[in-house]
Every structure is written in structure tokens, then in C-alpha cells.
C-alpha positions as CSV (number, residue, x, y, z in Angstrom):
1,M,-152.2,-22.3,87.6
2,T,-152.3,-21.5,84.0
3,Q,-154.9,-18.9,83.2
4,P,-157.2,-19.4,80.1
5,Q,-156.3,-17.3,77.1
6,A,-159.1,-14.7,76.1
7,N,-159.5,-16.5,72.7
8,Q,-159.3,-20.0,74.0
9,P,-162.2,-22.2,72.7
10,R,-164.9,-23.1,75.2
11,A,-167.0,-26.2,75.5
12,L,-170.2,-26.8,77.4
13,A,-171.3,-30.2,78.4
14,L,-175.0,-30.8,79.1
15,A,-175.3,-34.1,81.1
16,C,-178.8,-35.4,80.5
17,S,-179.0,-38.0,83.1
18,L,-182.3,-38.3,84.9
19,K,-180.4,-38.2,88.2
20,P,-179.5,-34.9,90.0
21,S,-176.0,-34.1,91.1
22,S,-176.7,-35.8,94.6
23,E,-176.5,-39.2,92.8
24,S,-173.6,-40.5,90.8
25,S,-174.1,-40.7,86.9
26,S,-172.5,-42.6,84.2
27,S,-173.6,-39.9,81.7
28,D,-171.9,-37.2,83.9
29,L,-168.8,-39.2,84.2
30,L,-168.5,-39.6,80.3
31,A,-169.1,-35.9,79.9
32,R,-166.3,-35.0,82.3
33,Q,-164.0,-37.5,80.5
34,I,-164.8,-36.0,77.2
35,L,-164.3,-32.5,78.5
36,D,-160.8,-33.6,79.9
37,A,-159.9,-34.9,76.5
38,L,-161.0,-31.5,74.8
39,A,-158.8,-29.7,77.5
40,E,-155.7,-31.6,76.1
41,H,-156.3,-29.8,72.7
42,G,-156.8,-26.3,74.4
43,V,-160.6,-26.3,74.8
44,R,-161.6,-25.4,78.3
45,G,-164.8,-26.8,79.5
46,S,-167.7,-26.7,82.0
47,S,-170.6,-29.0,82.7
48,V,-174.2,-28.6,83.7
49,R,-176.3,-31.5,85.1
50,V,-179.5,-30.7,83.5
51,A,-181.7,-32.6,86.1
52,D,-180.5,-30.0,88.7
53,H,-182.5,-27.2,87.1
54,V,-186.1,-26.2,86.4
55,I,-186.6,-26.5,82.7
56,P,-190.2,-26.4,81.7
57,P,-191.3,-27.8,78.4
58,G,-191.8,-25.5,75.5
59,V,-190.1,-24.0,72.5
60,G,-189.7,-20.5,73.9
61,H,-186.6,-18.8,75.3
62,E,-188.4,-18.5,78.7
63,M,-191.2,-20.5,79.8
64,S,-191.8,-19.5,83.4
65,D,-190.5,-17.2,86.2
66,D,-188.3,-20.0,87.6
67,D,-187.2,-21.3,84.2
68,A,-183.3,-22.1,84.4
69,W,-183.1,-22.4,80.5
70,P,-182.3,-18.8,79.7
71,A,-179.1,-18.9,81.8
72,I,-178.1,-22.2,80.3
73,R,-178.7,-20.8,76.8
74,E,-176.3,-17.9,77.5
75,E,-173.7,-20.6,78.2
76,V,-174.5,-22.4,75.0
77,L,-174.2,-19.2,73.1
78,A,-170.9,-18.4,74.8
79,S,-169.5,-21.8,73.9
80,D,-167.8,-23.1,70.7
81,V,-168.4,-26.8,71.3
82,L,-171.7,-28.2,72.8
83,L,-171.5,-31.7,74.2
84,L,-174.7,-33.5,74.9
85,C,-174.3,-36.7,77.0
86,T,-177.4,-39.0,77.6
87,P,-178.2,-42.5,78.7
88,I,-180.3,-44.8,76.5
89,W,-183.9,-45.1,77.7
90,L,-186.0,-47.6,75.8
91,G,-183.9,-47.1,72.7
92,H,-184.1,-43.3,72.8
93,P,-182.2,-40.4,74.3
94,S,-183.4,-39.4,77.8
95,S,-186.4,-37.1,78.1
96,L,-184.0,-34.3,79.3
97,A,-181.9,-34.6,76.1
98,Q,-185.1,-34.3,74.1
99,R,-186.1,-31.3,76.3
100,V,-182.8,-29.6,75.6
101,L,-183.3,-30.0,71.8
102,E,-186.8,-28.7,72.1
103,R,-185.7,-25.6,74.0
104,L,-182.9,-24.9,71.6
105,N,-185.6,-25.1,68.9
106,A,-186.6,-21.6,70.0
107,D,-183.3,-20.4,68.3
108,L,-184.1,-22.1,65.0
109,S,-185.0,-18.7,63.2
110,E,-182.7,-16.5,65.4
111,T,-180.0,-14.7,63.3
112,G,-177.3,-12.3,64.1
113,E,-176.7,-8.9,62.5
114,D,-175.0,-10.6,59.6
115,G,-178.2,-12.7,58.9
116,R,-176.6,-16.1,59.8
117,P,-178.3,-18.4,62.4
118,I,-176.8,-17.9,65.8
119,M,-175.7,-21.5,66.1
120,F,-173.6,-21.4,63.1
121,D,-170.0,-21.9,63.7
122,K,-170.6,-24.0,66.8
123,V,-169.5,-27.6,67.0
124,A,-171.9,-30.4,68.5
125,V,-170.7,-33.8,69.8
126,V,-172.5,-36.4,71.8
127,G,-171.8,-39.1,74.5
128,I,-174.0,-42.1,75.2
129,V,-174.1,-44.8,77.8
130,G,-176.4,-47.6,78.4
131,N,-177.3,-51.2,79.0
132,E,-179.3,-51.8,76.0
133,D,-179.0,-51.4,72.1
134,G,-179.7,-48.1,70.6
135,A,-176.4,-46.1,70.7
136,H,-176.4,-45.5,66.9
137,K,-180.1,-44.6,66.8
138,V,-179.7,-42.1,69.8
139,T,-176.6,-40.6,68.0
140,A,-178.6,-40.3,64.8
141,D,-181.5,-38.6,66.7
142,L,-179.3,-36.1,68.4
143,F,-177.2,-35.2,65.4
144,Q,-180.2,-34.7,63.2
145,G,-181.7,-32.2,65.7
146,L,-178.3,-30.4,66.2
147,A,-177.6,-30.1,62.6
148,D,-181.1,-28.6,61.9
149,L,-180.4,-26.1,64.6
150,G,-177.2,-24.9,62.8
151,F,-174.5,-26.9,64.6
152,T,-171.8,-28.6,62.8
153,V,-170.8,-32.3,63.6
154,P,-167.2,-33.3,63.2
155,A,-165.9,-36.6,61.9
156,H,-166.2,-39.3,64.6
157,G,-168.3,-36.9,66.7
158,S,-169.8,-39.3,69.1
159,A,-168.5,-41.6,71.8
160,Y,-170.6,-44.3,73.4
161,W,-170.3,-47.3,75.8
162,V,-173.2,-50.0,75.7
163,G,-173.1,-52.7,78.3
164,E,-174.6,-56.2,78.1
165,A,-178.3,-55.8,77.4
166,R,-180.3,-56.0,80.6
167,G,-177.0,-56.2,82.5
168,G,-176.3,-54.8,85.9
169,T,-173.0,-53.1,85.1
170,D,-173.1,-49.4,84.7
171,Y,-170.3,-47.5,82.9
172,Q,-169.3,-45.8,86.1
173,D,-168.9,-49.3,87.6
174,L,-166.0,-50.2,85.2
175,D,-162.5,-50.3,86.7
176,E,-161.0,-48.5,83.7
177,M,-162.1,-47.0,80.4
178,P,-162.3,-49.6,77.6
179,A,-159.5,-49.1,75.1
180,G,-161.9,-48.7,72.2
181,L,-163.9,-46.0,74.0
182,E,-160.6,-44.2,75.0
183,G,-159.5,-44.0,71.3
184,N,-163.1,-43.0,70.3
185,I,-163.0,-40.0,72.8
186,S,-159.5,-39.2,71.6
187,N,-160.7,-38.8,68.0
188,L,-163.8,-36.9,69.0
189,A,-161.9,-34.4,71.1
190,R,-159.2,-33.9,68.4
191,N,-161.5,-33.5,65.5
192,A,-164.0,-31.3,67.6
193,A,-161.2,-28.9,68.6
194,H,-159.8,-28.8,65.1
195,L,-163.3,-28.1,63.5
196,A,-164.0,-25.3,66.3
197,G,-160.7,-23.7,65.3
198,L,-161.5,-23.7,61.5
199,L,-165.0,-22.2,62.1
200,S,-163.5,-19.5,64.4
201,R,-161.0,-18.5,61.8
202,T,-163.3,-19.0,58.7
203,P,-167.0,-18.8,59.7
204,Y,-169.8,-19.8,57.5
205,P,-170.7,-17.1,54.9
206,A,-173.7,-14.9,55.5
207,P,-176.7,-15.3,53.1
208,P,-176.8,-13.1,50.0
209,S,-178.6,-9.8,50.6
210,D,-182.0,-9.2,48.8
């Protein structure tokens, strides 16, 4: 088994299905497929099913004694690529995807010793599944929030599958990945890995000192 290199880029997938790991999830499946595609470009990844963890509402780093967010936040900070995967609910990202953005908001004004926001130089991509319209709106909602937090979005940085409206087929029920989605994931992974490498070698400049 090949050991990961010390400087190998890292990706973290936050699967924002409303289902815990005891239940199968299309969002989790898509997250794992995107991580596999990133691995082909030298980006090692791991995944967290958000519904498995106690993450209270709020915009602080730690909201309760049993708050799991501080540990997840450390994984975000240790990663070069953040992948948010969510189902579409009533035309919007899942409530857990919104919860992730709200908790990340605590870092909006956090800066490093060089004065740069701590999420600078990190890449953000999204994956979306659903049986209703709204993939473009959900993508726009997530990218807007992630960009505000300091993440950088690559070209073709989203991948989505939307089934027939009100249909009974979930993404995980498909016999094989649709060709269009496969190409979409390939572009996402290639561009995200490329951008992560560029930002690692040439970070955003620090703000001018007073």
C-alpha cells in the first residue's frame, strides 16, 4: 500500500444528507465518488456524514459541551479542498448544509499571523443530488457562502444529478453513473486539484500593513 506523501493535498467531504450512516445516502455516494476522482489527481480525502454528529445551531466555534463541530472544524482547517455534498430539499440545500455554513461563519473574521483570513488558499467544490429542480440555485447558494468565507471556487466546481421531478428514483438507485455526470466529476476533480496546487505554491497576498 502506497503511503501518502507529507505534502500531498487533502480533501474533506462533508456529506449533508439528513440520514445518519446507518442509512444509505445518495449525497454520501456522490461525495465518495468525487473523492475517488480527486484521488486520481493526488488528492487524498476523507468523508464526514454530518448527521452522525451533534452540531448545535450558532455562529461560534463551540456551542455546547457535546458540540462535535470543533473537531470537524480542525479537519476543515487541515484540508486543502472542502467538498460539500447535499440533497435538494424544497429547492434549497439541506438544513445540515446550511448549518455547516453557519458554523463556518465563526471563522469569517479569523486571520493568521500574516493577517490573511484562515480559509484563504482553500478550494471549495459542491455535489448535489435530488428529485426536483434547483441544482443551479443550490450551487449558487453554497458558492456564495463559501466565497464569502474565503474559499476559492474552481472552474466547473460543482457536480449534480437531478432525477425526474417527484420521481421515485434516487441517485443511489442508478445502475451506473450517467456519462454527463462522470465527465462533470472529472472536470471538477482535475480543476480542484490544479487550483489547490497553485494556491499551495502561490498563496494569496497578505493585506498591506498599516
